[in-house]
DSSP file (Angstrom, degrees, kcal/mol; ACC not computed):
  #  RESIDUE AA STRUCTURE BP1 BP2  ACC     N-H-->O    O-->H-N    N-H-->O    O-->H-N    TCO  KAPPA ALPHA  PHI   PSI    X-CA   Y-CA   Z-CA
    1    1 A X     >        0   0    0      0, 0.0     4,-2.2     0, 0.0     5,-0.2   0.000 360.0 360.0 360.0 -23.4  -95.0  -44.1   34.9
    2    2 A X  H  >  +     0   0    0      1,-0.2     4,-2.0     2,-0.2     5,-0.1   0.871 360.0  48.7 -63.3 -37.4  -95.3  -47.8   34.3
    3    3 A X  H  > S+     0   0    0      2,-0.2     4,-2.5     1,-0.2     5,-0.2   0.906 111.0  49.2 -72.1 -40.1  -91.5  -48.2   33.8
    4    4 A X  H  > S+     0   0    0      1,-0.2     4,-2.7     2,-0.2     5,-0.2   0.916 111.6  49.4 -64.6 -40.6  -90.6  -46.3   37.0
    5    5 A X  H  X S+     0   0    0     -4,-2.2     4,-2.5     2,-0.2    -1,-0.2   0.923 112.2  47.6 -63.9 -42.5  -93.1  -48.3   39.0
    6    6 A X  H  X S+     0   0    0     -4,-2.0     4,-2.4     2,-0.2    -2,-0.2   0.899 113.2  48.4 -66.0 -40.3  -91.7  -51.6   37.6
    7    7 A X  H  X S+     0   0    0     -4,-2.5     4,-2.2     2,-0.2    -2,-0.2   0.914 113.3  46.9 -65.2 -43.3  -88.1  -50.5   38.3
    8    8 A X  H  X S+     0   0    0     -4,-2.7     4,-2.4    -5,-0.2    -2,-0.2   0.892 111.6  51.7 -65.2 -38.8  -89.0  -49.4   41.8
    9    9 A X  H  X S+     0   0    0     -4,-2.5     4,-2.2    -5,-0.2    -2,-0.2   0.928 111.4  46.6 -63.4 -45.9  -90.8  -52.7   42.4
   10   10 A X  H  X S+     0   0    0     -4,-2.4     4,-2.5     2,-0.2    -2,-0.2   0.875 111.6  51.7 -64.0 -38.9  -87.8  -54.8   41.2
   11   11 A X  H  X S+     0   0    0     -4,-2.2     4,-2.1     2,-0.2    -1,-0.2   0.913 111.1  47.2 -65.4 -42.4  -85.4  -52.7   43.3
   12   12 A X  H  X S+     0   0    0     -4,-2.4     4,-2.2     2,-0.2    -2,-0.2   0.902 112.3  50.2 -64.3 -39.7  -87.6  -53.2   46.4
   13   13 A X  H  X S+     0   0    0     -4,-2.2     4,-2.4     1,-0.2    -2,-0.2   0.928 111.0  48.5 -62.9 -46.3  -87.9  -56.9   45.7
   14   14 A X  H  X S+     0   0    0     -4,-2.5     4,-2.3     1,-0.2    -1,-0.2   0.880 110.5  51.6 -61.5 -40.1  -84.1  -57.3   45.3
   15   15 A X  H  X S+     0   0    0     -4,-2.1     4,-2.3     2,-0.2    -1,-0.2   0.901 110.0  49.1 -65.7 -41.4  -83.5  -55.3   48.6
   16   16 A X  H  X S+     0   0    0     -4,-2.2     4,-2.5     1,-0.2    -2,-0.2   0.930 111.6  48.8 -63.8 -45.1  -85.9  -57.6   50.5
   17   17 A X  H  X S+     0   0    0     -4,-2.4     4,-2.4     2,-0.2    -2,-0.2   0.882 110.2  51.5 -63.1 -38.7  -84.2  -60.7   49.1
   18   18 A X  H  X S+     0   0    0     -4,-2.3     4,-2.3     2,-0.2    -1,-0.2   0.932 111.0  48.4 -63.2 -45.0  -80.7  -59.3   50.0
   19   19 A X  H  X S+     0   0    0     -4,-2.3     4,-1.7     1,-0.2    -2,-0.2   0.902 111.5  49.7 -62.4 -42.1  -81.9  -58.7   53.6
   20   20 A X  H  X S+     0   0    0     -4,-2.5     4,-0.9     1,-0.2    -1,-0.2   0.911 112.9  46.3 -61.8 -43.5  -83.4  -62.2   53.8
   21   21 A X  H  < S+     0   0    0     -4,-2.4     3,-0.4     1,-0.2    -2,-0.2   0.875 111.3  52.3 -65.8 -38.5  -80.2  -63.8   52.6
   22   22 A X  H  < S+     0   0    0     -4,-2.3    -1,-0.2     1,-0.2    -2,-0.2   0.816 115.1  40.9 -68.7 -31.7  -78.0  -61.7   54.9
   23   23 A X  H  < S+     0   0    0     -4,-1.7    -1,-0.2    -5,-0.2    -2,-0.2   0.519  89.5 109.5 -97.3  -5.8  -80.0  -62.6   58.0
   24   24 A X  S  < S-     0   0    0     -4,-0.9     3,-0.1    -3,-0.4     2,-0.0  -0.379  78.4-103.3 -70.1 148.4  -80.6  -66.3   57.2
   25   25 A X        -     0   0    0      1,-0.1    -1,-0.1    -2,-0.1    -2,-0.1  -0.391  46.5 -94.1 -68.8 151.4  -78.7  -68.8   59.3
   26   26 A X        -     0   0    0      1,-0.1     2,-0.4    -3,-0.1    -1,-0.1  -0.323  37.2-110.7 -67.1 148.2  -75.7  -70.4   57.7
   27   27 A X        -     0   0    0     -3,-0.1     2,-0.4     1,-0.0    -1,-0.1  -0.652  35.8-139.6 -76.5 127.2  -76.1  -73.7   55.9
   28   28 A X        -     0   0    0     -2,-0.4     2,-0.2    -3,-0.0     3,-0.1  -0.732   6.3-129.5 -96.9 142.3  -74.3  -76.3   57.9
   29   29 A X        -     0   0    0     -2,-0.4     2,-0.1     1,-0.1    -1,-0.0  -0.542  38.4 -93.0 -79.7 147.4  -72.2  -79.0   56.3
   30   30 A X        -     0   0    0     -2,-0.2     2,-0.5     1,-0.1    -1,-0.1  -0.378  40.8-129.2 -61.1 137.1  -72.9  -82.6   57.4
   31   31 A X        -     0   0    0     -2,-0.1     2,-0.3    -3,-0.1    -1,-0.1  -0.801  26.7-173.5 -95.7 127.0  -70.7  -83.6   60.2
   32   32 A X        -     0   0    0     -2,-0.5     3,-0.1     1,-0.0     2,-0.0  -0.850  32.2-100.5-114.9 152.9  -68.8  -86.9   59.8
   33   33 A X        -     0   0    0     -2,-0.3    -1,-0.0     1,-0.1     2,-0.0  -0.382  55.5 -86.3 -65.1 151.5  -66.6  -88.6   62.4
   34   34 A X        -     0   0    0      1,-0.1     2,-0.5     2,-0.1    -1,-0.1  -0.332  44.8-118.8 -61.8 139.2  -62.9  -88.1   61.8
   35   35 A X        -     0   0    0      1,-0.1    -1,-0.1    -3,-0.1    -3,-0.0  -0.663  21.3-166.7 -83.2 127.7  -61.4  -90.6   59.4
   36   36 A X        -     0   0    0     -2,-0.5    -1,-0.1     2,-0.1     3,-0.1   0.311  50.8-101.0 -97.7  10.1  -58.7  -92.7   60.9
   37   37 A X  S    S+     0   0    0      1,-0.3     2,-0.1     0, 0.0    -2,-0.1   0.261  82.5 128.3  92.9 -13.6  -57.5  -94.1   57.5
   38   38 A X        -     0   0    0      1,-0.1    -1,-0.3     2,-0.1    -2,-0.1  -0.486  69.3 -99.8 -76.6 147.5  -59.2  -97.4   57.8
   39   39 A X    >   -     0   0    0      1,-0.1     3,-1.6    -2,-0.1    -1,-0.1  -0.371  25.7-125.1 -64.8 147.6  -61.4  -98.5   54.8
   40   40 A X  T 3  S+     0   0    0      1,-0.3    -1,-0.1    -3,-0.1    -2,-0.1   0.760 109.2  60.2 -66.4 -25.0  -65.1  -97.8   55.3
   41   41 A X  T 3  S+     0   0    0      1,-0.1     2,-1.7     2,-0.0    -1,-0.3   0.355  71.9 123.3 -83.9   8.5  -65.9 -101.5   54.6
   42   42 A X    <   +     0   0    0     -3,-1.6     2,-0.5     1,-0.1    63,-0.1  -0.521  23.9 148.9 -76.2  89.2  -63.8 -102.6   57.5
   43   43 A X    >>  -     0   0    0     -2,-1.7     3,-2.3     1,-0.2     4,-0.5  -0.835  36.3-152.4-124.8  93.2  -66.3 -104.6   59.5
   44   44 A X  G >4 S+     0   0    0     -2,-0.5     3,-1.8     1,-0.3    -1,-0.2   0.753  89.0  45.8 -36.6 -57.9  -64.3 -107.3   61.3
   45   45 A X  G 34 S+     0   0    0      1,-0.3    -1,-0.3     4,-0.0     4,-0.1   0.764 107.4  60.0 -65.2 -21.3  -66.9 -110.0   61.6
   46   46 A X  G <4 S+     0   0    0     -3,-2.3    -1,-0.3     2,-0.1    -2,-0.2   0.545  84.5 104.9 -81.3  -6.0  -68.0 -109.6   58.0
   47   47 A X  S << S-     0   0    0     -3,-1.8     2,-0.5    -4,-0.5    59,-0.3  -0.335  83.6-101.2 -72.2 158.6  -64.5 -110.4   56.7
   48   48 A X  E     -a  106   0A   0     57,-3.0    59,-2.3     9,-0.1     2,-0.8  -0.698  28.5-138.0 -82.1 125.4  -63.9 -113.8   55.2
   49   49 A X  E >>  -a  107   0A   0     -2,-0.5     4,-2.6    57,-0.2     3,-1.4  -0.751   9.7-159.6 -84.7 108.9  -62.2 -116.2   57.6
   50   50 A X  T 34 S+     0   0    0     57,-1.7    -1,-0.2    -2,-0.8    58,-0.1   0.639  87.2  58.4 -68.2 -12.7  -59.5 -117.9   55.5
   51   51 A X  T 34 S+     0   0    0     56,-0.4    -1,-0.3     1,-0.1    57,-0.1   0.626 122.0  20.4 -89.4 -14.6  -59.3 -120.8   58.0
   52   52 A X  T <4 S+     0   0    0     -3,-1.4    -2,-0.2     2,-0.1     2,-0.1   0.576  93.4 110.1-126.6 -15.7  -63.0 -121.8   57.8
   53   53 A X     <  -     0   0    0     -4,-2.6     2,-0.1     1,-0.1    -5,-0.0  -0.379  63.5-127.8 -69.3 136.2  -64.3 -120.4   54.5
   54   54 A X    >>  -     0   0    0     -2,-0.1     4,-2.0     1,-0.1     3,-0.6  -0.332  32.9 -98.7 -73.1 167.2  -65.2 -122.8   51.7
   55   55 A X  H 3> S+     0   0    0      1,-0.2     4,-1.7     2,-0.2    -1,-0.1   0.868 122.3  58.9 -56.0 -40.3  -63.7 -122.3   48.3
   56   56 A X  H 34 S+     0   0    0      1,-0.2     4,-0.3     2,-0.2    -1,-0.2   0.889 108.6  44.5 -59.9 -39.4  -66.9 -120.6   47.0
   57   57 A X  H X4 S+     0   0    0     -3,-0.6     3,-1.2     1,-0.2    -1,-0.2   0.854 109.1  56.4 -73.8 -35.2  -66.6 -117.9   49.7
   58   58 A X  H >< S+     0   0    0     -4,-2.0     3,-1.5     1,-0.2    -1,-0.2   0.803  95.6  67.3 -65.6 -28.0  -62.9 -117.5   49.1
   59   59 A X  T 3< S+     0   0    0     -4,-1.7    -1,-0.2     1,-0.3     5,-0.2   0.695  87.1  68.6 -64.7 -19.5  -63.7 -116.7   45.4
   60   60 A X  T <  S+     0   0    0     -3,-1.2    -1,-0.3    -4,-0.3    -2,-0.2   0.630  80.5  98.7 -74.5 -13.3  -65.5 -113.5   46.5
   61   61 A X  S X  S-     0   0    0     -3,-1.5     3,-1.8    -4,-0.2     2,-0.1  -0.482  89.7 -96.0 -77.7 146.9  -62.1 -112.0   47.5
   62   62 A X  T 3  S+     0   0    0      1,-0.3    -1,-0.1    39,-0.2     3,-0.1  -0.390 108.9  12.1 -62.3 132.5  -60.3 -109.7   45.1
   63   63 A X  T 3  S+     0   0    0      1,-0.2     2,-0.6    -2,-0.1    -1,-0.3   0.465 101.9 112.3  82.7   2.3  -57.8 -111.5   42.9
   64   64 A X    <   +     0   0    0     -3,-1.8    -1,-0.2    -5,-0.2     2,-0.1  -0.930  39.1 171.8-114.5 116.0  -59.0 -115.0   43.9
   65   65 A X     >  -     0   0    0     -2,-0.6     4,-2.3    -3,-0.1     5,-0.2  -0.283  53.1 -74.8-103.4-166.0  -60.7 -117.1   41.4
   66   66 A X  H  > S+     0   0    0      1,-0.2     4,-2.2     2,-0.2     5,-0.2   0.915 128.2  47.4 -60.1 -47.7  -61.8 -120.7   41.4
   67   67 A X  H  > S+     0   0    0      1,-0.2     4,-2.2     2,-0.2    -1,-0.2   0.914 114.2  45.3 -65.1 -43.6  -58.3 -122.2   41.1
   68   68 A X  H  > S+     0   0    0      2,-0.2     4,-2.1     1,-0.2    -1,-0.2   0.874 111.4  53.2 -68.6 -35.5  -56.7 -120.0   43.8
   69   69 A X  H  X S+     0   0    0     -4,-2.3     4,-2.2     2,-0.2    -1,-0.2   0.926 110.9  46.8 -64.1 -43.0  -59.6 -120.6   46.2
   70   70 A X  H  X S+     0   0    0     -4,-2.2     4,-2.8     1,-0.2    -2,-0.2   0.891 110.5  53.6 -64.0 -39.1  -59.2 -124.4   45.8
   71   71 A X  H  X S+     0   0    0     -4,-2.2     4,-2.5     2,-0.2    -1,-0.2   0.873 107.6  50.6 -64.1 -37.1  -55.4 -124.0   46.3
   72   72 A X  H  X S+     0   0    0     -4,-2.1     4,-2.5     2,-0.2    -2,-0.2   0.934 112.1  46.6 -64.8 -46.3  -56.0 -122.1   49.5
   73   73 A X  H  X S+     0   0    0     -4,-2.2     4,-2.4     2,-0.2    -2,-0.2   0.929 113.6  48.3 -61.5 -45.7  -58.4 -124.9   50.8
   74   74 A X  H  X S+     0   0    0     -4,-2.8     4,-2.1     1,-0.2    -2,-0.2   0.921 113.0  48.1 -62.5 -43.2  -55.9 -127.6   49.8
   75   75 A X  H  X S+     0   0    0     -4,-2.5     4,-2.7     1,-0.2     5,-0.2   0.920 111.7  50.1 -62.7 -42.2  -53.0 -125.8   51.4
   76   76 A X  H  X S+     0   0    0     -4,-2.5     4,-1.7     1,-0.2    -2,-0.2   0.897 111.6  47.6 -62.7 -41.3  -55.1 -125.3   54.6
   77   77 A X  H  < S+     0   0    0     -4,-2.4    -1,-0.2     1,-0.2    -2,-0.2   0.838 117.9  42.1 -70.4 -33.0  -56.1 -129.0   54.7
   78   78 A X  H  < S+     0   0    0     -4,-2.1    -2,-0.2    -5,-0.2    -1,-0.2   0.835 128.7  25.4 -81.2 -32.8  -52.5 -130.1   54.2
   79   79 A X  H  < S-     0   0    0     -4,-2.7    -2,-0.2     1,-0.3    -3,-0.2   0.420 105.3-115.4-115.8  -0.6  -50.7 -127.7   56.5
   80   80 A X     <  -     0   0    0     -4,-1.7    -1,-0.3    -5,-0.2    -2,-0.1  -0.305  57.9 -24.1  90.4-179.2  -53.2 -126.6   59.1
   81   81 A X        -     0   0    0      1,-0.1     2,-0.2    -2,-0.1   -30,-0.1  -0.238  67.2-107.0 -67.6 153.7  -54.8 -123.2   59.7
   82   82 A X        -     0   0    0      1,-0.1    -1,-0.1     3,-0.0     3,-0.1  -0.565  22.9-165.6 -75.4 142.5  -53.1 -120.0   58.7
   83   83 A X  S    S+     0   0    0      1,-0.3     2,-0.3    -2,-0.2    -1,-0.1   0.610  73.9  18.0-102.4 -16.4  -51.7 -118.0   61.6
   84   84 A X  S >  S-     0   0    0      1,-0.1     3,-1.2    23,-0.1    -1,-0.3  -0.984  74.6-118.1-149.8 154.2  -51.2 -114.7   59.7
   85   85 A X  G >  S+     0   0    0     -2,-0.3     3,-2.0     1,-0.3     4,-0.2   0.862 111.5  65.8 -59.9 -36.0  -52.6 -113.2   56.4
   86   86 A X  G >  S+     0   0    0      1,-0.3     3,-1.8     2,-0.2    -1,-0.3   0.756  85.0  72.9 -62.6 -23.5  -49.1 -113.1   55.1
   87   87 A X  G X  S+     0   0    0     -3,-1.2     3,-1.9     1,-0.3    -1,-0.3   0.688  77.8  77.1 -64.6 -18.2  -49.0 -116.9   55.1
   88   88 A X  G X  S+     0   0    0     -3,-2.0     3,-1.4    -4,-0.3    -1,-0.3   0.740  78.8  72.7 -63.4 -20.6  -51.3 -117.0   52.2
   89   89 A X  G <  S+     0   0    0     -3,-1.8    -1,-0.3     1,-0.3    -2,-0.2   0.698  85.2  66.3 -67.0 -17.1  -48.3 -116.1   50.1
   90   90 A X  G <  S+     0   0    0     -3,-1.9     2,-0.3    -4,-0.2    -1,-0.3   0.672  79.9  97.2 -75.8 -16.2  -47.1 -119.7   50.6
   91   91 A X  S X  S-     0   0    0     -3,-1.4     3,-1.9    -4,-0.3   -19,-0.1  -0.571  91.7-103.1 -75.0 133.4  -50.1 -120.9   48.5
   92   92 A X  T 3  S+     0   0    0     -2,-0.3    -1,-0.1     1,-0.2     3,-0.1  -0.347 105.2  18.2 -58.9 128.4  -49.1 -121.6   44.9
   93   93 A X  T 3  S+     0   0    0      1,-0.2     2,-0.6    -4,-0.1    -1,-0.2   0.316  97.1 109.3  93.8  -7.9  -50.3 -118.7   42.6
   94   94 A X    <   -     0   0    0     -3,-1.9    -1,-0.2    -6,-0.2     2,-0.2  -0.901  49.5-168.2-108.1 118.8  -50.9 -116.2   45.4
   95   95 A X     >  -     0   0    0     -2,-0.6     4,-2.3    -3,-0.1     5,-0.2  -0.460  38.4-102.9 -98.4 170.2  -48.4 -113.3   45.4
   96   96 A X  H  > S+     0   0    0      1,-0.2     4,-2.5     2,-0.2     5,-0.2   0.885 123.5  54.6 -56.7 -39.4  -47.6 -110.6   47.9
   97   97 A X  H  > S+     0   0    0      2,-0.2     4,-1.8     1,-0.2    -1,-0.2   0.882 106.7  50.0 -64.0 -39.0  -49.6 -108.2   45.7
   98   98 A X  H  > S+     0   0    0      2,-0.2     4,-1.3     1,-0.2    -1,-0.2   0.919 111.3  49.0 -66.8 -42.0  -52.6 -110.4   45.8
   99   99 A X  H  X S+     0   0    0     -4,-2.3     4,-1.0     1,-0.2     3,-0.4   0.903 109.5  51.9 -64.2 -40.7  -52.5 -110.7   49.6
  100  100 A X  H  < S+     0   0    0     -4,-2.5     4,-0.4     1,-0.2     3,-0.3   0.868 107.8  53.8 -61.5 -36.9  -52.2 -106.9   49.9
  101  101 A X  H  < S+     0   0    0     -4,-1.8    -1,-0.2     1,-0.2    -2,-0.2   0.780 117.3  34.6 -70.4 -27.7  -55.3 -106.5   47.7
  102  102 A X  H >X S+     0   0    0     -4,-1.3     3,-2.0    -3,-0.4     4,-0.7   0.435  86.9 101.5-105.9   0.5  -57.4 -108.8   49.9
  103  103 A X  G >< S+     0   0    0     -4,-1.0     3,-0.7    -3,-0.3    -1,-0.1   0.838  80.7  53.0 -57.2 -36.8  -56.0 -107.9   53.3
  104  104 A X  G 34 S+     0   0    0     -4,-0.4    -1,-0.3     1,-0.2    -2,-0.1   0.621 110.5  49.1 -73.9 -11.0  -58.9 -105.7   54.2
  105  105 A X  G <4 S+     0   0    0     -3,-2.0   -57,-3.0   -58,-0.1     2,-0.3   0.475 102.6  68.0-107.8  -4.4  -61.4 -108.4   53.4
  106  106 A X  E <<  -a   48   0A   0     -3,-0.7     2,-0.3    -4,-0.7   -57,-0.2  -0.783  51.6-172.9-118.1 159.7  -60.0 -111.3   55.3
  107  107 A X  E     -a   49   0A   0    -59,-2.3   -57,-1.7    -2,-0.3     2,-0.5  -0.964  19.9-130.8-142.7 162.5  -59.4 -112.4   58.9
  108  108 A X              0   0    0     -2,-0.3   -59,-0.1   -59,-0.2   -23,-0.1  -0.957 360.0 360.0-115.3 129.2  -57.6 -115.2   60.6
  109  109 A X              0   0    0     -2,-0.5    -1,-0.1   -27,-0.1   -26,-0.1   0.446 360.0 360.0 -98.0 360.0  -59.5 -117.1   63.3
């Protein structure tokens, strides 16, 4: 009789669990705003302004080390402020690929 009782008890327990799961509200997935393709780090004012940033701040940009940062500052002092991000390609040692890599991190004032 012990085995029958245990089997009946487990069957009843399973039936109760199935009923609870079937009547439980659905689990909702977190809702996120639609992605517009812009990088998540895109926070305009937090970008580095290449027309006012010192060399030390320019070094934080991807692909820009100490020498390239100094070259940007020297170019800016000799030729005036940049009017577009693409103008950074005129600086010796900075390629189109480098500019593309830092585009999301810089701004022009």
